[in-house]
TORBAGU-176507 format. One record per residue (C-alpha): x, y, z; residue number from 1; residue in three letters. Coordinates in Angstrom, 2 decimals, decimal comma, padded with zeros to 5 digits. Example, Ala and Ser with C-alpha at 12.3 -4.5 7.8 and 13.67 -1.06 7.14 Angstrom:
2
        u        v        w    n  res
   012,30  -004,50   007,80    1  ALA
   013,67  -001,06   007,14    2  SER
//
This chain:
327
        u        v        w    n  res
   066,03  -065,02   019,48    1  UNK
   067,30  -068,51   018,70    2  UNK
   064,92  -071,46   018,48    3  UNK
   064,80  -073,84   021,50    4  UNK
   066,30  -076,58   019,30    5  UNK
   069,47  -074,52   018,60    6  UNK
   072,61  -075,62   020,41    7  UNK
   075,90  -074,38   019,01    8  UNK
   078,05  -072,91   021,78    9  UNK
   080,79  -075,39   022,82   10  UNK
   079,76  -075,21   026,52   11  UNK
   076,22  -076,22   025,61   12  UNK
   077,46  -078,95   023,32   13  UNK
   079,70  -080,38   026,04   14  UNK
   076,86  -080,41   028,56   15  UNK
   074,52  -082,17   026,20   16  UNK
   077,16  -084,77   025,29   17  UNK
   077,63  -085,49   029,01   18  UNK
   073,90  -085,93   029,46   19  UNK
   073,57  -088,23   026,45   20  UNK
   076,53  -090,28   027,58   21  UNK
   074,92  -090,87   030,94   22  UNK
   071,46  -091,64   029,57   23  UNK
   072,11  -093,51   026,29   24  UNK
   075,33  -095,45   026,64   25  UNK
   073,93  -098,42   024,71   26  UNK
   073,52  -096,39   021,52   27  UNK
   075,87  -093,47   022,02   28  UNK
   079,66  -093,22   022,32   29  UNK
   081,39  -089,86   022,88   30  UNK
   085,10  -089,62   022,14   31  UNK
   087,20  -086,49   021,98   32  UNK
   090,58  -085,10   021,05   33  UNK
   091,66  -082,00   022,97   34  UNK
   092,63  -078,88   021,10   35  UNK
   095,78  -076,98   022,01   36  UNK
   093,41  -074,35   023,47   37  UNK
   091,91  -077,00   025,74   38  UNK
   088,46  -077,69   024,28   39  UNK
   087,28  -081,17   023,24   40  UNK
   086,61  -081,94   019,59   41  UNK
   083,93  -084,59   019,77   42  UNK
   083,43  -087,63   017,53   43  UNK
   079,98  -088,86   018,54   44  UNK
   079,02  -092,35   017,38   45  UNK
   075,32  -093,17   017,20   46  UNK
   074,44  -096,85   016,64   47  UNK
   073,03  -099,91   018,36   48  UNK
   076,18  -101,09   020,05   49  UNK
   074,71  -104,56   020,62   50  UNK
   074,72  -105,18   016,84   51  UNK
   077,98  -106,10   015,09   52  UNK
   079,35  -103,06   013,28   53  UNK
   080,77  -105,10   010,37   54  UNK
   077,60  -105,18   008,34   55  UNK
   076,42  -101,63   009,03   56  UNK
   076,37  -098,76   006,58   57  UNK
   078,80  -096,13   007,82   58  UNK
   078,79  -092,35   007,49   59  UNK
   080,51  -089,39   009,05   60  UNK
   079,18  -085,85   009,25   61  UNK
   081,46  -082,95   010,16   62  UNK
   081,58  -079,17   010,38   63  UNK
   085,08  -077,73   009,82   64  UNK
   084,60  -073,98   010,25   65  UNK
   083,97  -072,02   013,42   66  UNK
   082,17  -069,15   011,67   67  UNK
   079,51  -071,57   010,37   68  UNK
   077,49  -072,61   013,45   69  UNK
   074,21  -073,86   011,91   70  UNK
   075,70  -077,32   011,14   71  UNK
   076,48  -077,71   014,85   72  UNK
   072,84  -076,99   015,75   73  UNK
   071,64  -079,34   013,02   74  UNK
   073,84  -082,24   014,08   75  UNK
   072,87  -081,89   017,72   76  UNK
   069,18  -081,86   016,80   77  UNK
   069,55  -084,95   014,61   78  UNK
   071,47  -086,78   017,34   79  UNK
   068,71  -085,88   019,84   80  UNK
   066,10  -087,43   017,57   81  UNK
   068,08  -090,66   017,16   82  UNK
   068,82  -091,03   020,88   83  UNK
   065,61  -089,80   022,51   84  UNK
   062,97  -090,01   019,78   85  UNK
   062,50  -086,24   020,07   86  UNK
   064,07  -083,10   018,77   87  UNK
   065,66  -080,75   021,27   88  UNK
   062,40  -078,78   021,41   89  UNK
   060,26  -081,91   021,91   90  UNK
   059,00  -082,71   018,42   91  UNK
   058,81  -086,41   017,30   92  UNK
   061,77  -087,91   015,51   93  UNK
   061,73  -087,86   011,70   94  UNK
   063,65  -091,14   011,62   95  UNK
   062,83  -094,84   011,93   96  UNK
   065,11  -094,84   014,95   97  UNK
   065,25  -098,57   015,51   98  UNK
   066,16  -099,30   011,91   99  UNK
   068,76  -096,50   011,69  100  UNK
   070,45  -097,63   014,90  101  UNK
   070,41  -101,27   013,84  102  UNK
   071,63  -100,80   010,27  103  UNK
   073,88  -097,72   010,43  104  UNK
   076,93  -096,51   012,30  105  UNK
   076,87  -092,73   012,25  106  UNK
   079,72  -090,56   013,48  107  UNK
   078,97  -086,86   014,04  108  UNK
   081,70  -084,24   014,56  109  UNK
   079,52  -081,23   015,42  110  UNK
   082,42  -078,79   015,70  111  UNK
   085,98  -079,29   014,48  112  UNK
   087,15  -076,00   016,05  113  UNK
   085,21  -075,28   019,25  114  UNK
   087,81  -072,80   020,41  115  UNK
   087,14  -070,73   017,33  116  UNK
   083,34  -071,07   017,80  117  UNK
   083,68  -069,90   021,41  118  UNK
   085,54  -066,78   020,22  119  UNK
   082,68  -065,68   017,97  120  UNK
   080,60  -062,68   019,12  121  UNK
   077,30  -064,41   018,32  122  UNK
   075,93  -067,97   018,41  123  UNK
   074,23  -067,53   015,01  124  UNK
   074,99  -065,18   012,13  125  UNK
   071,66  -063,74   010,97  126  UNK
   072,79  -060,56   009,19  127  UNK
   071,27  -058,21   011,75  128  UNK
   074,41  -057,24   013,73  129  UNK
   077,34  -057,49   011,31  130  UNK
   077,77  -056,63   007,68  131  UNK
   079,47  -059,25   005,54  132  UNK
   082,66  -057,16   005,58  133  UNK
   082,60  -057,18   009,40  134  UNK
   081,69  -060,84   009,45  135  UNK
   084,61  -061,72   007,14  136  UNK
   087,01  -059,87   009,49  137  UNK
   085,72  -062,00   012,35  138  UNK
   086,22  -065,05   010,12  139  UNK
   089,87  -064,53   009,12  140  UNK
   090,93  -061,47   011,06  141  UNK
   091,29  -057,84   010,03  142  UNK
   094,34  -056,89   008,03  143  UNK
   095,93  -054,01   009,97  144  UNK
   097,19  -052,40   006,78  145  UNK
   093,98  -052,44   004,72  146  UNK
   091,25  -052,80   007,36  147  UNK
   089,80  -055,60   005,23  148  UNK
   089,71  -059,35   005,65  149  UNK
   093,12  -060,93   006,23  150  UNK
   094,52  -063,52   003,81  151  UNK
   093,44  -067,17   003,64  152  UNK
   096,20  -069,75   004,20  153  UNK
   096,37  -073,38   005,21  154  UNK
   098,86  -072,83   008,05  155  UNK
   100,78  -069,87   009,47  156  UNK
   103,28  -069,12   012,24  157  UNK
   102,25  -066,05   014,23  158  UNK
   105,93  -065,17   014,78  159  UNK
   106,56  -064,81   011,06  160  UNK
   103,61  -062,59   009,98  161  UNK
   104,43  -058,88   009,60  162  UNK
   100,80  -057,76   009,40  163  UNK
   099,22  -060,29   011,78  164  UNK
   095,70  -059,32   012,78  165  UNK
   095,29  -058,09   016,33  166  UNK
   092,47  -060,65   016,68  167  UNK
   093,18  -064,00   014,98  168  UNK
   090,24  -064,99   012,79  169  UNK
   087,96  -067,59   014,33  170  UNK
   088,27  -069,85   011,26  171  UNK
   091,80  -070,74   012,37  172  UNK
   092,60  -073,48   014,89  173  UNK
   095,67  -073,06   017,05  174  UNK
   097,67  -076,35   017,04  175  UNK
   100,66  -075,34   019,14  176  UNK
   102,08  -072,20   020,75  177  UNK
   102,63  -070,38   017,43  178  UNK
   100,99  -072,30   014,58  179  UNK
   097,42  -071,94   013,30  180  UNK
   095,59  -073,93   010,60  181  UNK
   092,35  -073,80   008,69  182  UNK
   090,81  -077,12   009,72  183  UNK
   089,86  -078,51   006,30  184  UNK
   093,06  -077,35   004,61  185  UNK
   095,83  -078,90   006,71  186  UNK
   096,41  -082,41   008,04  187  UNK
   097,59  -081,09   011,43  188  UNK
   094,07  -079,97   012,29  189  UNK
   092,02  -081,91   014,81  190  UNK
   089,44  -082,55   012,08  191  UNK
   091,90  -084,42   009,91  192  UNK
   093,35  -086,26   012,87  193  UNK
   089,84  -087,55   013,59  194  UNK
   089,09  -088,39   009,95  195  UNK
   092,27  -090,44   009,55  196  UNK
   091,63  -092,27   012,83  197  UNK
   088,10  -093,20   011,78  198  UNK
   089,32  -094,39   008,41  199  UNK
   091,90  -096,57   010,15  200  UNK
   089,21  -098,14   012,35  201  UNK
   086,95  -099,22   009,51  202  UNK
   088,18  -100,12   006,05  203  UNK
   084,91  -099,16   004,39  204  UNK
   082,91  -095,96   004,81  205  UNK
   079,89  -095,20   002,63  206  UNK
   079,64  -091,45   003,12  207  UNK
   081,31  -088,30   004,38  208  UNK
   079,27  -085,11   004,37  209  UNK
   081,16  -081,87   004,95  210  UNK
   078,75  -079,23   006,27  211  UNK
   079,43  -075,58   005,45  212  UNK
   077,89  -072,12   005,17  213  UNK
   078,67  -069,23   002,82  214  UNK
   077,12  -065,86   002,15  215  UNK
   075,69  -066,25  -001,38  216  UNK
   076,40  -062,59  -002,17  217  UNK
   074,46  -061,41  -005,21  218  UNK
   072,98  -064,86  -005,67  219  UNK
   069,29  -065,85  -005,77  220  UNK
   070,18  -069,13  -004,01  221  UNK
   070,63  -069,93  -000,35  222  UNK
   071,79  -073,55  -000,57  223  UNK
   073,91  -075,67  -002,89  224  UNK
   075,65  -079,03  -003,08  225  UNK
   079,25  -079,33  -004,25  226  UNK
   081,09  -082,32  -005,64  227  UNK
   084,84  -082,83  -005,06  228  UNK
   087,25  -080,72  -007,07  229  UNK
   088,73  -083,98  -008,49  230  UNK
   085,30  -085,38  -009,32  231  UNK
   086,25  -086,03  -012,96  232  UNK
   089,16  -088,21  -011,82  233  UNK
   087,20  -090,34  -009,35  234  UNK
   086,14  -093,89  -010,14  235  UNK
   082,80  -094,02  -012,05  236  UNK
   080,97  -095,72  -009,16  237  UNK
   082,00  -092,94  -006,75  238  UNK
   080,99  -090,32  -009,27  239  UNK
   077,58  -091,87  -009,74  240  UNK
   076,91  -092,20  -006,00  241  UNK
   078,02  -088,68  -005,19  242  UNK
   076,01  -087,04  -007,93  243  UNK
   072,85  -088,98  -007,10  244  UNK
   073,26  -088,29  -003,39  245  UNK
   073,83  -084,54  -003,96  246  UNK
   070,82  -084,33  -006,28  247  UNK
   068,66  -086,09  -003,70  248  UNK
   069,61  -083,41  -001,16  249  UNK
   068,78  -080,60  -003,63  250  UNK
   065,39  -082,25  -004,30  251  UNK
   064,64  -082,50  -000,58  252  UNK
   065,61  -078,84  -000,04  253  UNK
   063,30  -077,75  -002,83  254  UNK
   060,32  -078,88  -000,72  255  UNK
   061,17  -076,49   002,13  256  UNK
   059,52  -073,10   002,46  257  UNK
   062,17  -070,40   002,10  258  UNK
   064,72  -072,68   000,42  259  UNK
   066,13  -071,58  -002,92  260  UNK
   068,72  -074,22  -003,74  261  UNK
   070,96  -074,12  -006,76  262  UNK
   069,62  -076,88  -008,98  263  UNK
   072,95  -077,60  -010,67  264  UNK
   075,34  -079,88  -008,80  265  UNK
   078,95  -079,33  -009,86  266  UNK
   082,53  -079,81  -008,62  267  UNK
   084,23  -077,36  -006,29  268  UNK
   085,17  -074,34  -008,37  269  UNK
   088,33  -073,16  -006,57  270  UNK
   091,40  -072,40  -008,67  271  UNK
   095,02  -071,71  -007,81  272  UNK
   096,34  -072,25  -004,30  273  UNK
   092,89  -072,77  -002,70  274  UNK
   092,26  -075,67  -005,08  275  UNK
   095,73  -077,07  -004,47  276  UNK
   094,99  -077,29  -000,75  277  UNK
   092,11  -079,64  -001,54  278  UNK
   094,14  -081,67  -004,03  279  UNK
   096,91  -082,19  -001,49  280  UNK
   094,78  -082,79   001,62  281  UNK
   091,75  -084,56   000,16  282  UNK
   092,99  -086,12  -003,10  283  UNK
   093,58  -089,63  -001,72  284  UNK
   090,32  -089,54   000,28  285  UNK
   088,32  -088,74  -002,88  286  UNK
   089,22  -092,21  -004,15  287  UNK
   088,34  -094,01  -000,92  288  UNK
   084,79  -092,88  -000,10  289  UNK
   081,89  -090,77  -001,24  290  UNK
   082,48  -087,16  -000,11  291  UNK
   080,26  -084,19  -000,88  292  UNK
   079,83  -080,72   000,57  293  UNK
   076,79  -078,73   001,49  294  UNK
   076,69  -074,90   001,59  295  UNK
   073,90  -073,01   003,38  296  UNK
   073,55  -069,24   003,41  297  UNK
   075,13  -067,50   006,39  298  UNK
   074,81  -063,97   007,84  299  UNK
   071,73  -062,98   005,89  300  UNK
   068,18  -062,10   007,00  301  UNK
   067,01  -063,97   003,89  302  UNK
   067,96  -067,23   005,61  303  UNK
   067,36  -066,93   009,35  304  UNK
   069,03  -069,28   011,80  305  UNK
   066,03  -071,67   012,03  306  UNK
   066,15  -072,16   008,24  307  UNK
   069,92  -072,47   008,23  308  UNK
   069,58  -075,27   010,76  309  UNK
   066,70  -076,93   008,95  310  UNK
   068,54  -077,00   005,60  311  UNK
   071,46  -078,69   007,28  312  UNK
   069,23  -081,21   009,00  313  UNK
   067,57  -082,14   005,74  314  UNK
   070,96  -082,71   004,13  315  UNK
   071,95  -085,06   006,97  316  UNK
   068,61  -086,83   006,92  317  UNK
   068,79  -087,39   003,18  318  UNK
   072,21  -088,99   003,55  319  UNK
   070,93  -091,35   006,24  320  UNK
   067,93  -092,27   004,07  321  UNK
   070,34  -093,09   001,23  322  UNK
   072,32  -095,37   003,56  323  UNK
   069,16  -097,30   004,40  324  UNK
   068,18  -097,58   000,73  325  UNK
   071,54  -099,15  -000,13  326  UNK
   074,07  -098,41  -002,86  327  UNK
//
């Protein structure tokens, strides 16, 4: 059974956003872009709107992948604390709310692909119902020729695929009648449309935290921080900030019961085409702001949903604390 503080289904997210909009309009702004499938992709700004934004530290937090729901639950619980002073299950806020709202402008994108999330068979992957092989077929679809996970691409046209899965993997976002994209690998995704719009609104952003989950197969770890694949080419100031920020998150995780974070912080290790996607889609952004990625274990009884959520919350909280501390 999921914890009372867990909200990840798009219908629940939409209802909570409507409630917060009605109750906290002075510190909360909900904006959305509508997916081709009809669901809103929210950009939720939390800040004291009576204070000029110009001098505020600015950060965005986003969750690209529909098969990774814990970052949704974590973002929603953090937002609840900042707006109401309480978690979704009634515990006191961990934040100095007045200071955060006065000094920071925070934009949360809880779910970049709510249509994909709504197509999932569960609201949390805990390893009790699906093996990783089954989970991966939900993620990208089942190859009808091999019965294994379908290929990973940035964009595809469902009219041109000879071995198209009967059920399109939930990781993919449909962007028109026939085209599908992985949200963090193609600029046509709603995620990138939001990121570019936010960058156009404000010349300077301090942070962008990309929240993810992976399975940590045959690994003793259940959490890790990842630097950009082009880390070695970034300006020294950006390198310093990103490494220190990532190491602060690892240190905070290490204090949690059940957390086994990887102590080493290193750049994204993809090679070949998967790396090239990041070079092409994120390369310019890596020189404009501090971007790091968190990975929390998914679909494993070793890291139950409550711990998945907590690890994500701590990563977000640590980023906000760094904003308050200054560069």
